[in-house]
C-alpha positions in Angstrom: 135.2 133.9 111.5 137.6 131.0 111.4 137.8 131.0 115.2 134.0 130.5 115.3 134.1 127.7 112.7 136.9 125.9 114.7 134.9 126.3 117.9 131.8 124.8 116.2 133.9 121.9 115.0 135.2 121.3 118.4 131.8 121.5 119.9 130.5 119.0 117.3 133.3 116.5 118.0 132.6 116.6 121.8 128.8 116.6 121.5 126.9 113.5 122.8 125.3 111.5 120.1 121.6 110.6 119.9 122.0 107.0 120.9 118.8 105.4 122.2 116.4 107.9 120.5 113.8 107.0 117.9 111.8 109.3 115.6 108.5 107.7 114.6 105.0 108.3 113.2 105.3 111.0 110.5 101.9 112.6 109.9 100.5 115.3 107.6 97.1 117.0 107.9 96.2 117.4 104.2 96.8 121.0 103.1 94.0 123.4 102.0 94.4 126.4 99.9 92.0 128.3 102.1 90.7 127.4 105.6 88.0 128.6 107.9 89.7 126.7 110.8 92.1 128.1 113.4 95.7 127.1 113.9 94.6 125.3 117.0 92.3 123.1 115.0 95.1 122.1 112.5 97.6 121.4 115.4 94.9 119.3 117.1 94.4 117.2 114.0 98.1 116.5 113.8 98.2 115.4 117.5 95.2 113.2 116.9 96.9 111.5 114.0 100.1 111.0 116.1 98.2 109.3 118.9 96.3 107.1 116.5 99.4 106.2 114.5 101.3 105.1 117.7 98.3 103.5 119.4 98.6 105.8 122.4 96.3 107.5 124.8 96.7 111.3 125.1 98.1 111.2 128.6 101.0 109.1 127.3 102.5 112.3 125.8 104.6 114.0 128.4 106.4 116.4 126.1 105.4 118.9 123.5 107.2 121.0 120.9 105.1 123.5 118.9 105.7 125.8 116.0 103.0 128.2 114.5 102.7 131.7 113.2 99.0 132.0 113.6 98.1 130.9 117.2 97.5 134.6 117.9 98.3 135.5 121.4 98.5 131.9 122.4 101.8 129.9 122.8 102.6 126.3 123.5 101.5 127.0 127.1 98.0 128.0 126.0 97.9 125.1 123.6 98.3 122.4 126.3 95.4 123.8 128.1 93.3 123.8 124.9 94.3 120.1 124.3 94.0 119.0 127.9 97.5 117.9 128.1 99.9 118.1 131.1 103.4 117.7 129.8 106.6 117.9 131.9 108.6 119.2 128.9 107.4 122.1 126.7 108.9 124.0 123.9 107.6 126.8 121.8 109.9 127.1 118.7 109.2 130.2 116.6 111.9 129.6 114.1 110.0 129.3 110.9 111.7 127.0 108.3 114.3 125.8 110.8 111.7 124.6 113.3 111.4 121.0 112.3 115.1 120.1 113.0 115.3 122.4 116.1 112.3 120.6 117.6 113.9 117.3 116.8 117.1 118.5 118.7 115.2 119.6 121.7 112.9 116.6 121.9 115.8 114.1 121.5 117.8 115.6 124.3 114.7 115.7 126.6 114.2 111.9 126.0 117.9 111.3 126.6 117.9 113.3 129.9 114.7 111.7 131.1 112.8 115.0 131.0 110.1 113.3 128.9 109.4 109.8 127.6 107.3 110.7 124.5 107.5 114.1 122.9 105.0 115.2 120.2 106.4 117.7 117.8 103.8 119.7 115.9 103.7 122.5 113.4 100.7 124.0 111.8 99.0 127.1 110.6 95.9 128.4 109.0 95.4 131.2 106.5 92.0 132.1 107.9 91.0 135.6 106.9 94.4 136.3 105.6 96.1 135.6 109.0 99.3 134.2 107.6 99.7 137.0 105.1 99.2 139.6 107.9 101.9 137.7 110.0 104.4 137.9 107.1 103.7 141.6 106.5 104.5 142.4 110.1 107.1 139.6 110.7 109.7 141.7 112.5 110.1 145.1 113.9 113.7 144.9 112.7 112.6 144.1 109.2 110.2 147.1 109.2 112.9 149.4 110.3 115.5 148.0 107.8 113.3 148.2 104.7 111.7 151.6 105.4 114.3 153.8 103.5 114.1 151.6 100.5 110.4 151.0 100.1 110.7 147.2 99.9 109.0 144.7 102.1 108.0 141.1 102.4 109.7 137.9 101.4 109.4 138.3 97.6 111.4 141.5 97.7 113.9 140.1 100.0 114.6 136.9 98.0 114.6 138.9 94.8 117.5 140.9 96.2 119.3 137.7 97.1 118.5 135.9 93.9 119.7 138.8 91.7 122.9 139.1 93.7 123.6 135.3 93.4 122.9 135.3 89.7 125.3 138.3 89.1 128.0 136.9 91.3 128.0 133.2 90.3 126.4 133.2 86.8 123.4 131.1 87.7 120.5 131.5 85.3 116.7 131.2 85.5 117.0 128.0 83.6 119.1 126.5 86.4 116.6 127.5 89.1 113.8 126.2 86.8 115.4 122.8 86.6 114.9 122.3 90.3 111.4 123.6 90.3 110.3 121.3 87.4 111.9 118.3 89.2 110.1 119.2 92.4 106.8 119.5 90.5 107.4 116.1 89.0 107.9 114.7 92.5 104.8 116.5 93.8 102.6 114.8 91.2 103.2 111.5 93.3 102.2 113.3 96.5 98.5 113.0 97.5 98.9 116.0 99.8 100.5 118.3 97.3 98.3 121.3 96.2 100.0 121.7 92.8 98.5 118.8 90.6 99.6 119.9 87.1 102.9 119.1 85.4 105.2 122.0 85.1 107.6 122.4 82.0 110.7 124.5 81.9 109.1 126.7 79.2 106.1 127.4 81.5 108.5 128.2 84.3 110.4 130.7 82.2 107.3 132.3 80.8 105.4 132.7 84.1 104.6 136.3 85.1 107.1 138.3 87.0 106.6 138.9 90.7 109.8 140.8 91.9 112.6 140.8 89.3 114.2 138.3 88.8 111.6 136.2 90.7 108.6 134.9 88.7 105.5 133.0 89.8 106.9 129.5 90.1 109.8 130.8 92.2 107.4 131.7 95.0 105.6 129.3 97.5 101.9 129.4 97.8 100.6 130.0 101.4 98.0 127.6 102.5 96.8 125.8 105.7 98.0 122.5 107.0 100.0 120.8 109.7 102.9 118.3 110.1 104.0 116.3 113.0 106.2 113.3 114.4 106.9 111.7 117.7 110.2 111.3 119.5 110.7 108.6 122.1 113.3 106.0 123.2 114.3 103.3 120.8 113.2 100.7 123.3 109.7 102.3 123.5 109.4 102.4 119.7 110.3 98.7 119.4 107.8 97.8 122.2 105.1 99.7 120.2 106.1 98.0 116.9 106.7 101.4 115.2 109.0 101.8 112.2 111.7 104.1 113.5 114.5 106.4 112.3 117.8 107.1 114.0 119.3 110.6 114.4 123.0 110.6 113.4 123.7 114.3 113.7 122.1 117.7 113.8 123.2 121.2 113.6 121.7 124.6 114.5 123.2 128.1 114.0 121.8 131.6 114.5 122.8 134.8 112.7 125.7 133.3 110.7 128.2 135.5 108.9 126.8 138.9 110.0 129.5 140.6 108.1 128.0 139.7 104.7 126.1 142.6 103.1 123.8 140.0 101.5 123.5 136.5 102.8 125.0 134.4 100.1 126.0 131.7 102.6 124.4 130.2 105.7 125.1 128.6 109.0 125.3 125.2 107.5 128.7 126.0 106.2 130.1 127.1 109.6 129.2 123.7 111.2 129.4 121.4 108.2 132.6 119.6 109.2 131.5 118.9 112.7 128.1 117.9 111.5 129.4 115.2 109.1 132.0 114.1 111.7 129.3 113.5 114.2 127.2 111.5 111.7 130.3 109.5 110.6 129.0 110.0 107.0 129.4 112.6 104.3 127.1 114.0 101.6 128.2 111.2 99.3 126.3 108.8 101.6 123.0 110.7 101.2 120.2 108.8 99.4 117.9 111.9 99.2 117.9 115.5 100.4 114.9 117.4 101.8 115.8 121.1 101.8 113.8 124.1 102.9 112.6 125.7 99.6 110.6 128.8 99.9 112.5 130.2 96.9 114.9 128.3 94.5 118.0 130.4 95.4 117.9 129.1 99.0 118.1 125.5 97.6 121.4 126.5 95.8 122.8 127.8 99.1 122.0 124.6 100.9 123.5 122.4 98.1 126.7 124.4 98.5 127.0 125.0 102.2 126.2 121.3 103.0 129.0 120.2 100.8 127.3 118.8 97.6 129.4 121.2 95.6 131.6 124.3 96.2 130.5 127.8 96.8 129.1 129.3 93.7 129.0 125.8 92.0 125.3 124.9 92.6 124.3 125.9 89.0 126.8 123.5 87.5 125.8 120.8 90.0 122.2 121.2 89.1 122.9 121.0 85.4 124.7 117.6 85.7 122.2 115.9 88.1 118.6 114.7 88.1 116.6 115.6 91.2 113.4 113.5 90.6 112.5 110.5 92.7 114.6 108.1 90.6 117.4 110.6 89.8 121.0 110.9 90.9 120.0 113.0 94.0 116.2 112.8 94.8 115.5 116.3 96.1 112.4 117.4 98.0 110.6 114.2 97.2 107.3 115.5 98.3 107.5 118.4 95.9 108.7 120.7 98.6 106.9 123.9 99.6 107.2 125.1 96.0 104.8 122.4 94.8 103.1 121.1 97.9 102.3 124.4 99.4 103.7 126.4 102.4 101.5 125.8 105.4 103.2 128.5 107.6 105.4 127.0 110.2 104.6 123.5 109.0 106.8 124.3 106.0 109.7 124.0 108.4 108.6 120.4 109.3 107.6 119.3 105.7 111.1 118.0 104.8 111.7 116.2 108.1 108.3 114.4 108.0 108.9 113.4 104.4 112.4 112.1 105.4 110.8 109.9 108.1 108.4 108.5 105.5 111.2 107.7 103.1 113.3 105.9 105.8 110.4 103.9 107.2 109.2 102.9 103.8 106.0 104.9 104.1 106.5 107.3 101.2 104.2 105.4 98.7 104.6 106.6 95.2 107.2 109.0 96.3 109.5 106.3 97.8 113.2 106.4 96.9 114.3 102.9 96.3 116.7 101.6 98.9 116.7 104.8 101.0 118.8 104.4 104.1 120.3 107.8 104.8 118.6 111.1 104.4 119.6 114.7 104.9 117.1 117.4 106.0 117.9 121.1 106.3 116.0 124.2 107.4 116.1 128.0 107.0 114.1 130.3 109.0 113.3 133.8 110.4 114.3 136.0 107.4 114.8 139.7 108.2 115.0 141.6 105.0 118.1 139.9 103.5 119.2 137.7 106.3 118.0 134.2 107.5 118.7 134.2 111.2 118.4 130.5 111.8 119.7 127.5 109.8 119.4 123.8 110.8 120.2 120.3 109.5 119.8 116.7 110.4 121.3 113.4 109.2 118.9 110.6 109.6 119.3 106.8 109.1 116.8 104.0 108.8 116.5 101.9 112.0 117.2 98.3 110.9 114.9 95.7 112.4 
């Protein structure tokens, strides 16, 4: 696997940067625990907010990236007809929790290449009539085949396997996972969009009912309905429109990393980490806040390790000596993350990126990290039994006026 890592590093060193690209107008359509609306409605509300936030007419958008689990038989192609758009650049990105950064990569390159001038990146889902739950239960033909002999199925069982393995191998405890969950809940109490409105103590976390050993209630995201979005355009266009903007310093994307691992205790972030930070010209020590994909606490630990905040197997010790609240030593999932804001399907893969844009444009309100200039966002998507097939990350910087 060393050859693959070296190839990734070489590719990163030779990759063109993201000069001249701006990311603007972070929007959230407030989450609902239950919804009678379709995914189309939620995505449409996000598009409406983007246009209003940028002061643009609909026909100004000539690029579209879409992620959703619950569009039914529709894809991005059907959605443009539904919305009355006529883009010259179109991407349907079915990569779950990695989708936000992947959309950013595609949209930024489209703007640089002249394939589009303004790209709307949208993710949204409904849970109408259990639609999201049905999607998860039938997520992959491969998953169904893989779990059949063992009688396991669904994300809870998959992440219980990974969590148990990680705890046994590295000595992490439920108290360690709980510290992150409690910090995220504290952050969520500042977020007007978060569905979890009550404080969470470590004792409440530890005493919560079991779901799939060793996972308990507050280790699991709560499915809901909602949407997230942002716009990608040239930096010149953003300045002309008077929009607070964010620069992209570096991104990474990796699929099916470390297939030789029996259980995925490391992810694609580690394979491309050196090239990623070389492209950014900054390391993890420069990060003012970290927005990680957090459907279960153990995946947070993997991201802390594989993105270089600590060594492999050292996340528990790292968590014990740091504070992850808004004013802490490493503000982490400053919106509360999915574990305390809710998981609006594919929008969960955009949540961290949208929140990072708010932080870096000074629009985070009560969640604002003081002096935030550099943010890290990471994503994890498309789990098949015990393996996340897609990982992504982006290093973002405040655009100085």
